[in-house]
C-alpha positions as CSV (number, residue, x, y, z in Angstrom):
1,M,-0.6,7.3,10.7
2,I,1.2,5.7,13.8
3,L,3.2,2.8,13.7
4,Y,3.9,0.9,16.9
5,G,7.7,-1.5,16.1
6,M,10.8,-2.4,17.6
7,I,13.7,-0.8,15.4
8,D,15.9,-3.5,15.4
9,S,13.0,-6.5,14.7
10,G,12.5,-7.2,10.3
11,N,8.7,-7.9,10.9
12,C,8.5,-3.7,11.9
13,Y,11.2,-2.8,9.3
14,K,9.0,-4.2,6.6
15,P,6.3,-1.7,6.9
16,R,8.8,1.4,7.8
17,L,10.6,0.5,4.0
18,L,7.6,0.2,1.9
19,M,6.4,3.6,3.7
20,A,9.5,5.0,3.2
21,K,9.2,4.3,-1.0
22,L,5.3,5.5,-0.4
23,G,6.3,8.6,0.8
24,L,3.7,8.3,3.6
25,V,3.9,10.4,6.6
26,F,3.7,8.6,9.9
27,T,4.9,8.7,13.5
28,N,7.1,5.7,15.3
29,V,6.9,4.9,18.5
30,E,8.9,2.3,19.7
31,V,7.5,-0.5,21.6
32,S,10.0,-3.3,22.8
33,S,8.9,-6.6,23.6
34,H,12.6,-7.1,24.6
35,T,11.3,-5.1,28.3
36,G,8.0,-6.5,28.5
37,E,6.2,-3.2,26.6
38,T,4.2,-5.4,23.9
39,R,2.6,-7.2,26.9
40,K,1.3,-3.9,29.0
41,A,-2.1,-3.6,29.1
42,E,-2.0,-0.2,27.9
43,F,-0.9,-2.0,24.7
44,V,-3.0,-5.1,24.7
45,A,-5.5,-3.1,24.8
46,K,-4.7,-2.3,21.1
47,N,-3.3,-5.3,20.0
48,P,-4.8,-8.6,22.2
49,N,-1.9,-10.5,20.5
50,A,0.6,-8.2,22.1
51,M,3.0,-8.0,19.3
52,V,4.3,-5.3,16.6
53,P,3.8,-4.4,14.7
54,L,1.3,-2.4,14.2
55,L,-0.3,0.2,12.1
56,E,-2.8,2.7,13.7
57,L,-4.3,4.5,10.8
58,D,-5.9,8.5,10.4
59,D,-9.4,7.4,12.0
60,G,-8.2,5.1,14.6
61,R,-8.7,1.9,13.3
62,R,-5.9,-0.4,13.4
63,L,-3.9,-3.4,12.2
64,A,-1.8,-5.9,13.1
65,E,0.7,-8.5,11.3
66,S,3.3,-7.5,9.3
67,N,2.9,-8.8,6.0
68,A,-1.2,-7.9,6.3
69,I,0.4,-4.1,6.6
70,L,2.2,-4.8,3.7
71,L,-0.7,-5.7,1.4
72,Y,-3.0,-2.5,2.8
73,L,-0.7,-0.2,2.0
74,A,0.7,-1.9,-1.9
75,E,-2.8,-1.6,-2.6
76,G,-2.9,0.2,-6.0
77,T,1.0,0.9,-6.2
78,R,3.4,-0.5,-8.1
79,F,4.4,-2.6,-4.9
80,L,1.7,-5.1,-5.3
81,P,1.0,-6.9,-9.0
82,A,-2.4,-5.8,-11.2
83,D,-1.9,-9.4,-12.6
84,K,-4.2,-12.0,-10.6
85,Y,-2.0,-14.4,-11.0
86,Q,1.1,-12.6,-10.2
87,R,-0.8,-11.2,-7.6
88,G,-1.0,-14.5,-6.2
89,L,2.4,-15.5,-6.7
90,A,3.0,-12.0,-4.2
91,Y,0.8,-14.3,-1.2
92,Q,2.6,-17.2,-2.2
93,W,6.0,-15.5,-0.7
94,L,4.4,-14.0,1.7
95,F,3.1,-17.2,3.0
96,F,6.5,-17.9,2.4
97,E,8.6,-16.0,4.1
98,Q,5.8,-16.5,7.7
99,Y,5.7,-19.7,7.4
100,S,8.5,-21.3,6.0
101,H,11.1,-18.6,6.6
102,E,10.8,-16.1,9.4
103,P,10.5,-18.8,12.1
104,Y,13.7,-20.1,11.2
105,I,16.0,-17.3,9.7
106,A,14.6,-14.6,12.2
107,V,14.2,-17.0,15.5
108,R,18.2,-18.2,14.9
109,K,18.9,-14.3,14.6
110,A,17.5,-13.9,17.5
111,L,18.2,-16.8,19.6
112,L,21.7,-15.9,19.3
113,T,21.6,-12.1,19.9
114,F,18.7,-11.1,22.1
115,P,20.2,-12.1,26.1
116,E,16.4,-12.6,26.9
117,R,16.7,-15.6,24.5
118,A,19.8,-17.6,25.2
119,R,18.2,-19.8,27.9
120,D,16.3,-20.8,24.6
121,A,19.3,-21.1,22.2
122,T,19.9,-24.9,22.6
123,P,22.1,-27.5,20.3
124,E,18.7,-28.8,19.2
125,R,16.8,-25.7,18.7
126,L,19.9,-24.2,17.1
127,A,20.2,-26.9,14.3
128,V,16.6,-27.3,13.6
129,T,16.5,-23.5,12.6
130,L,19.6,-23.9,10.6
131,E,18.6,-26.9,8.5
132,R,15.4,-25.2,7.7
133,G,16.4,-22.2,7.4
134,N,19.5,-23.3,4.8
135,K,15.9,-25.2,3.4
136,A,14.5,-21.7,3.0
137,L,17.5,-19.8,1.5
138,G,17.8,-23.3,-1.0
139,V,14.4,-22.5,-2.4
140,M,14.2,-18.6,-2.4
141,N,17.9,-19.5,-4.5
142,R,16.5,-22.0,-7.3
143,H,13.6,-19.3,-7.9
144,L,16.3,-16.4,-8.1
145,E,18.5,-18.1,-10.6
146,D,15.4,-17.5,-13.2
147,N,14.0,-14.4,-12.0
148,A,15.0,-11.0,-10.9
149,F,12.5,-10.5,-8.3
150,F,9.9,-12.6,-6.5
151,A,6.5,-12.1,-8.2
152,G,5.4,-10.4,-11.5
153,G,8.9,-9.2,-12.5
154,A,9.4,-6.9,-10.7
155,F,9.8,-5.4,-7.5
156,S,6.7,-6.0,-5.0
157,V,5.4,-6.9,-1.5
158,A,7.1,-10.0,-1.8
159,D,10.4,-8.8,-1.6
160,I,10.0,-6.2,1.0
161,A,8.9,-9.3,3.5
162,L,12.1,-11.3,2.3
163,Y,14.4,-8.8,3.1
164,A,13.2,-7.9,6.1
165,Y,15.7,-10.5,7.9
166,T,17.4,-12.6,4.5
167,H,19.9,-9.3,4.4
168,A,20.6,-10.1,7.9
169,A,21.1,-13.9,7.9
170,E,24.5,-13.9,8.8
171,Q,23.8,-12.6,12.2
172,G,22.5,-16.1,12.9
173,G,24.7,-18.1,11.3
174,F,23.3,-18.5,7.7
175,Q,26.1,-18.3,5.3
176,L,24.7,-16.3,2.1
177,D,27.8,-16.4,-0.1
178,A,26.4,-20.2,-0.8
179,Y,23.3,-18.4,-2.0
180,P,24.4,-16.3,-5.1
181,A,21.1,-15.6,-6.3
182,V,20.2,-14.1,-2.9
183,A,23.4,-12.0,-2.7
184,A,22.6,-10.6,-6.2
185,W,18.9,-10.5,-5.2
186,L,19.8,-8.3,-2.2
187,N,21.6,-5.8,-4.1
188,R,18.4,-5.4,-6.3
189,V,16.6,-4.9,-3.4
190,Q,19.1,-2.3,-1.7
191,A,19.1,-0.3,-5.6
192,D,15.2,0.3,-5.4
193,P,14.1,3.4,-5.1
194,G,13.7,5.0,-1.8
195,H,15.2,2.0,0.1
196,V,16.0,2.9,3.6
197,P,17.9,1.1,6.1
198,I,16.5,-1.2,9.2
199,E,18.1,2.0,11.7
200,W,16.4,3.9,9.3
201,L,13.2,6.2,10.9
202,P,10.9,9.1,9.7
C-alpha cells in the first residue's frame, strides 16, 4: 500500500499510527499542501479533492479522508468495537472530531505555526478557534472523567482520531492542564501497544 501524506499533519498521522499498530507494510509518500504539491495535476488525478491523506491499496484503488481510512483499516481488528452500539459510539466521536474538534484545534495550530497561514490569523479567527476548541476539549474532558477511552471501554479508532490533534493542542495555545481527564487519557493512548510519535515513518 501507499500512503500519501504530510509528516506534520495530524490527519495524516492517524492512518500512520494505526498502520504501525497493525504492523502493516506501506510506503509513505510525502505530498505537501504547503508547497502546492496536493494541487498539482498528477496528485489531483489521484484525489480530485486535492487533499491528504490518501491511501492507495495494493490493487490500485484509492481511499481518501483520514477517518474513512481508519475505519477501513480497523475492520475486523481490536480498534473497531464488535458491539453495534459501541461501534456507533466510535462513529459518533469520529464525526465529532471532524466537525467540532479538528476545525478549531487543528486550524488554530496551523494559523499560529504555518507561515503561509499567517495572513488568515486575524484576531477574530483566533478568538473563535480558541473558544470552540476549548468547548471541544471540555466535551472530551467530561466524557473522560467517567470513561478510560471514547468507545466501548477500550482503545479504538475514536481515540486515534482525537489524539492526533489533541496531543499537539498546546502548540495552538490551548492549555491542556485545564483538562486533567484529557491529559490522563493522552498518557493512556501513548501507553497502548505499538504507539509511535507523529514524526514516525516506516
